[in-house]
C-alpha positions as CSV (number, residue, x, y, z in Angstrom):
1,M,3.2,17.9,9.6
2,K,0.1,19.8,8.6
3,H,-2.8,20.0,11.1
4,L,-6.0,18.8,9.6
5,F,-8.4,21.4,11.2
6,R,-10.0,22.9,8.1
7,T,-12.2,21.0,5.8
8,A,-10.0,21.6,2.8
9,A,-6.9,20.4,4.6
10,V,-8.8,17.3,5.9
11,T,-9.9,16.4,2.4
12,A,-6.5,17.0,0.9
13,A,-4.9,14.6,3.5
14,L,-7.6,12.0,3.0
15,C,-7.3,12.1,-0.8
16,A,-3.6,11.7,-0.4
17,A,-3.9,8.9,2.1
18,M,-6.5,7.1,0.0
19,S,-4.8,7.5,-3.3
20,M,-3.8,4.3,-5.1
21,T,-2.8,5.5,-8.6
22,A,-0.4,2.6,-8.8
23,F,-3.4,0.4,-9.3
24,A,-4.2,0.7,-13.0
25,G,-7.8,0.4,-14.0
26,Q,-10.7,2.0,-15.8
27,W,-14.1,3.5,-15.4
28,Q,-17.1,1.1,-15.6
29,Q,-20.8,2.0,-15.9
30,D,-24.1,0.2,-15.4
31,G,-27.7,1.2,-14.8
32,T,-26.8,2.5,-11.3
33,G,-23.8,4.6,-12.0
34,Y,-20.0,4.6,-12.4
35,W,-17.3,2.8,-10.5
36,W,-13.6,2.3,-10.9
37,Q,-12.3,-1.2,-11.5
38,N,-8.7,-2.0,-10.8
39,D,-6.8,-4.3,-13.1
40,D,-7.0,-7.0,-10.5
41,G,-10.8,-6.9,-10.5
42,S,-11.1,-5.1,-7.1
43,Y,-12.8,-1.7,-6.7
44,P,-12.6,1.1,-4.1
45,T,-15.5,1.5,-1.6
46,N,-16.1,4.0,1.2
47,T,-13.1,6.0,0.2
48,W,-11.4,8.8,-1.8
49,R,-9.3,8.1,-4.9
50,W,-7.0,10.2,-7.0
51,L,-7.6,8.9,-10.5
52,D,-6.3,9.7,-14.0
53,G,-9.2,8.3,-15.8
54,N,-8.5,9.8,-19.2
55,G,-4.7,9.2,-19.2
56,D,-3.9,12.9,-19.5
57,G,-1.3,12.8,-16.7
58,I,-3.6,14.7,-14.3
59,S,-5.5,13.0,-11.5
60,E,-8.7,14.2,-9.9
61,C,-10.1,13.1,-6.6
62,Y,-13.3,11.1,-6.4
63,Y,-15.4,9.5,-3.6
64,F,-16.9,6.0,-3.8
65,D,-19.8,4.8,-1.7
66,S,-20.2,1.5,0.2
67,R,-21.2,-0.3,-3.0
68,G,-18.3,1.1,-4.9
69,Y,-20.2,3.7,-7.0
70,M,-18.8,7.2,-7.5
71,V,-20.9,9.8,-5.8
72,F,-21.6,13.1,-7.5
73,D,-23.3,16.5,-7.0
74,T,-23.2,16.2,-3.2
75,I,-21.1,17.0,-0.1
76,I,-19.0,14.3,1.7
77,N,-17.5,15.1,5.1
78,G,-17.9,18.8,4.4
79,S,-16.2,18.6,0.9
80,Q,-18.0,19.5,-2.3
81,I,-18.3,17.1,-5.1
82,N,-19.4,18.3,-8.5
83,A,-21.8,16.8,-11.1
84,N,-18.8,14.9,-12.6
85,G,-17.9,13.4,-9.3
86,A,-14.7,15.4,-8.8
87,W,-13.7,17.2,-5.5
88,V,-14.1,20.9,-5.8
89,E,-12.8,23.8,-3.6
90,N,-13.9,27.4,-4.2
91,G,-15.4,26.4,-7.6
92,Q,-12.1,24.8,-8.8
93,V,-11.7,21.1,-9.5
94,Q,-8.7,19.9,-7.4
95,S,-6.0,18.0,-9.4
96,R,-2.4,16.9,-9.4
97,K,0.1,15.1,-11.6
98,S,-0.2,11.4,-11.7
99,W,2.7,8.9,-11.4
100,E,2.6,8.2,-15.1
101,A,3.2,11.9,-15.8
102,V,6.3,12.1,-13.6
103,K,7.9,8.7,-13.5
104,Y,10.4,9.6,-16.2
105,S,11.1,13.0,-14.7
106,G,14.7,14.1,-14.0
107,D,13.6,16.1,-11.0
108,P,13.9,13.9,-7.8
109,M,11.8,16.3,-5.8
110,E,8.9,16.1,-8.3
111,I,9.1,12.3,-8.1
112,L,9.4,12.4,-4.3
113,R,6.3,14.7,-3.9
114,T,4.2,12.5,-6.2
115,V,5.0,9.2,-4.6
116,S,4.6,10.5,-1.1
117,D,1.2,11.8,-2.0
118,N,0.3,8.5,-3.8
119,D,1.7,6.4,-0.9
120,D,-0.2,5.0,2.0
121,A,-3.4,3.5,0.6
122,D,-6.4,2.9,2.7
123,R,-5.1,-0.5,3.5
124,V,-1.4,-1.0,4.2
125,D,1.0,-3.6,5.8
126,A,4.6,-2.6,6.6
127,D,7.5,-3.9,8.7
128,F,9.9,-1.5,10.4
129,L,13.1,-1.6,12.4
130,M,15.0,1.0,14.4
131,T,18.5,0.9,16.0
132,M,19.5,3.6,18.4
133,Q,22.8,4.3,20.1
134,M,22.8,6.9,23.0
135,G,25.3,8.1,25.5
136,D,26.2,11.0,27.7
137,G,30.0,10.7,27.4
138,T,30.4,8.4,30.4
139,Q,28.0,5.5,29.5
140,S,26.1,4.3,26.5
141,L,23.1,2.2,25.7
142,A,22.0,0.4,22.5
143,V,18.3,-0.1,21.7
144,N,16.9,-2.2,18.9
145,M,13.3,-2.2,17.9
146,T,11.4,-4.2,15.3
147,G,7.7,-4.2,14.5
148,N,4.8,-4.2,12.1
149,M,2.1,-1.7,11.2
150,K,-1.3,-2.4,9.6
151,M,-4.0,0.2,8.7
152,Q,-7.5,0.2,7.2
153,Y,-9.4,3.4,6.5
154,D,-12.7,3.9,4.7
155,G,-12.2,7.6,4.0
156,G,-14.9,8.7,6.4
157,S,-15.3,7.9,10.1
158,N,-13.9,4.4,10.3
159,L,-10.2,4.0,10.9
160,A,-8.4,1.0,12.4
161,Y,-4.7,0.4,12.7
162,T,-2.3,-1.6,14.8
163,V,1.4,-1.2,15.6
164,D,3.2,-4.1,17.3
165,M,6.8,-3.5,18.4
166,N,9.5,-5.4,20.3
167,M,12.3,-3.4,22.0
168,D,15.6,-4.9,23.2
169,M,17.7,-2.8,25.5
170,G,20.5,-5.3,26.2
171,A,21.3,-5.6,29.9
172,L,18.3,-3.4,30.8
173,G,15.9,-6.0,29.4
174,S,13.2,-6.0,26.7
175,A,9.7,-4.8,26.3
176,R,6.8,-5.3,23.9
177,T,4.5,-2.5,22.9
178,T,1.1,-2.8,21.1
179,A,-0.7,0.4,20.0
180,F,-4.0,0.4,18.1
181,Y,-6.8,2.8,17.2
182,T,-10.5,2.0,16.9
183,D,-13.8,3.7,17.6
184,G,-12.3,7.1,18.6
185,W,-9.8,5.7,21.1
186,Y,-6.0,5.2,20.9
187,Y,-4.8,2.3,23.0
188,Y,-1.3,1.6,24.4
189,D,-0.1,-1.7,26.0
190,I,3.5,-1.3,27.1
191,S,4.6,-4.6,28.7
192,G,1.2,-5.0,30.4
193,Q,0.7,-1.3,31.3
194,K,-2.6,-0.6,29.4
195,L,-3.6,3.0,28.7
196,K,-6.1,4.7,26.4
197,M,-6.9,8.2,25.2
198,Q,-9.6,9.7,23.1
199,M,-8.5,10.8,19.7
200,D,-10.4,12.1,16.7
201,I,-9.9,10.8,13.1
202,A,-7.7,13.8,12.0
203,N,-5.2,13.3,14.8
204,A,-5.3,9.5,14.5
205,L,-4.5,9.8,10.8
206,E,-1.6,12.1,11.7
207,S,-0.4,9.5,14.2
208,A,-0.7,6.6,11.7
209,G,1.1,8.7,9.1
210,S,3.9,9.5,11.5
211,T,4.7,5.7,11.5
212,N,5.8,6.3,7.9
213,L,9.2,7.9,7.5
214,L,7.8,10.4,5.0
215,S,5.1,12.6,6.5
216,S,2.1,13.6,4.3
217,N,3.0,17.3,4.2
218,D,4.6,19.5,1.5
219,L,8.1,18.0,2.2
220,S,9.4,21.5,2.8
221,Y,12.0,20.0,5.2
222,V,13.7,18.0,2.3
223,Q,17.0,19.3,1.0
224,N,19.6,18.2,-1.5
225,A,17.6,15.5,-3.2
226,S,19.2,13.3,-5.8
227,M,18.2,10.0,-7.4
228,V,19.6,6.8,-9.0
229,R,17.6,4.5,-11.3
230,N,18.2,0.7,-11.1
231,G,16.1,-1.2,-13.6
232,D,12.4,-0.5,-12.8
233,N,13.3,0.9,-9.4
234,T,14.2,4.5,-8.5
235,T,16.0,5.4,-5.3
236,I,15.9,9.0,-4.1
237,Y,18.4,10.3,-1.5
238,F,18.0,13.5,0.5
239,S,18.9,15.4,3.6
240,A,16.5,17.3,5.8
241,D,16.2,20.5,7.8
242,G,16.5,19.6,11.5
243,N,14.5,22.6,12.7
244,A,11.5,21.8,10.5
245,L,11.6,18.2,11.7
246,M,11.6,19.3,15.3
247,Q,8.5,21.3,14.7
248,A,6.8,18.3,13.2
249,A,7.8,16.2,16.3
250,D,6.3,18.8,18.6
251,E,3.1,18.8,16.6
252,I,2.9,15.0,17.0
253,L,3.3,15.4,20.8
254,G,0.6,18.1,20.7
255,M,-2.0,15.5,19.8
256,S,-1.9,14.4,23.5
257,G,-1.8,18.0,24.8
258,L,2.0,17.9,25.4
259,S,5.0,19.7,24.0
260,L,8.7,19.4,24.3
261,S,8.9,22.7,26.2
262,N,6.3,21.8,28.9
263,L,8.0,18.4,29.2
264,G,11.2,20.2,30.0
265,V,13.0,18.6,27.1
266,S,15.2,20.2,24.5
267,M,16.0,18.4,21.3
268,G,18.2,19.2,18.2
269,I,18.8,17.3,15.0
270,S,22.3,17.8,13.5
271,Q,22.0,15.3,10.7
272,Y,19.2,13.7,8.8
273,N,19.7,11.6,5.7
274,G,16.9,9.8,4.0
275,E,16.4,7.3,1.2
276,V,13.2,6.2,-0.6
277,T,12.9,3.4,-3.1
278,V,10.1,3.4,-5.6
279,D,9.0,0.6,-8.0
280,A,7.8,0.8,-11.6
281,G,4.2,1.5,-10.5
282,G,5.1,4.4,-8.3
283,N,4.8,2.5,-5.0
284,I,7.2,3.2,-2.2
285,T,8.7,-0.2,-1.3
286,Q,11.3,0.9,1.2
287,E,12.3,3.9,3.3
288,K,15.5,4.5,5.3
289,V,16.6,7.3,7.7
290,L,19.8,8.0,9.5
291,M,19.6,10.7,12.1
292,N,21.9,12.3,14.7
293,M,20.4,14.3,17.5
294,T,20.9,15.6,21.0
295,V,18.3,15.5,23.8
296,G,18.6,17.5,27.0
297,D,16.6,18.2,30.1
298,G,18.5,21.3,31.2
299,T,21.1,19.5,33.3
300,E,22.6,16.9,30.9
301,N,22.6,16.1,27.3
302,I,22.4,12.8,25.6
303,A,23.8,12.2,22.1
304,M,21.7,9.8,20.0
305,Q,22.1,8.2,16.6
306,L,19.1,6.5,15.0
307,Y,18.7,4.3,12.0
308,M,15.1,3.6,10.8
309,E,13.9,1.4,8.0
310,M,10.4,0.6,6.7
311,N,9.6,-2.1,4.2
312,I,6.2,-2.1,2.6
313,N,4.7,-5.6,2.4
314,A,1.3,-4.9,0.8
315,V,-1.4,-2.3,0.1
316,G,-5.0,-2.7,-1.0
317,D,-7.8,-5.1,-0.2
318,S,-5.5,-8.0,0.8
319,V,-4.6,-6.2,4.1
320,V,-6.7,-7.1,7.1
321,V,-6.4,-5.4,10.5
322,S,-7.3,-7.4,13.6
323,I,-8.0,-5.1,16.6
324,P,-7.1,-6.6,20.0
325,S,-9.5,-6.6,22.9
326,T,-10.1,-3.2,24.5
327,E,-10.7,-4.6,27.9
328,G,-8.6,-3.5,30.9
329,Y,-7.3,-0.2,29.6
330,M,-7.2,2.9,31.9
331,D,-8.0,6.3,30.6
332,M,-4.8,8.4,30.2
333,A,-6.2,11.3,32.1
334,T,-7.1,9.1,35.1
335,Y,-3.6,7.6,35.0
336,M,-1.9,11.0,34.9
337,S,-4.0,12.2,37.7
338,Q,-3.0,9.2,39.8
339,I,0.7,9.9,39.0
340,A,0.3,13.5,40.1
341,E,-1.3,12.5,43.4
342,Q,1.5,10.1,44.1
343,A,4.1,12.7,43.4
344,A,2.4,15.3,45.7
């Protein structure tokens, strides 16, 4: 995944995360200014949108204020917006192909890139499941996880999301995990063990994006893409480069100051097969992944097979995120210090 350290990279990620080109609509104007009205009567506020307002198959990125009006001739979060309201970098209006321009394409990678950019609106609700088989040749363990993820983001400094997950490990028991982000802190509750860590918006967006099976990068890890059309739906099948995915995994760990190497863990992916289903509006409705990997600590290796599936329930203003109480959480740095003292 791409780190979001530079302003241009941040803006690109936010525009991608905020895009909702599947919501058809049109520009409206009154005495105050312009706004974008979706076909369902709603309109974007406090957020970026990629919009193809003139139907030419090319979308530009716009920012809408708290009242829903397009801003222009200003700077938002370090990003320049021109007199027409479009995001500009180095004097060039930033643009990309819209879903309408590629939906009949015969190139599965072109479709995959477009829908992964257009996916993950500022409000999303999705269910996910994962089954995992692991063993070292002498014993094995099956783990099953199910959960739900909800996210709200205003395109600026306000991000809130929750992940609720139940894990069943057979004879070893079960556990429930709740994770959520609010007000600059990431919170974890693992069967009553409550920890928190400070996290900025850029890294929190990376973390929220990693819940999705398609990361919001250039998809350079994707190989051998093909597709099948079934009525209004299009399903894209692909494999992936295991080394590139491992680099992405290490970057996610890096958000907490860790890495696979300093944890003393080696990991390799021998197989990764993905599947993405897209509806007539360019919305990703389902993602699936089957992955075979090996994890080692220098003394023993464990073979693992994972199946993951995500089903998108809803996007848009109908999604509401309820943040749990933040009481009783211990700072991660304090907790790790205590663990180190106990081990000494």
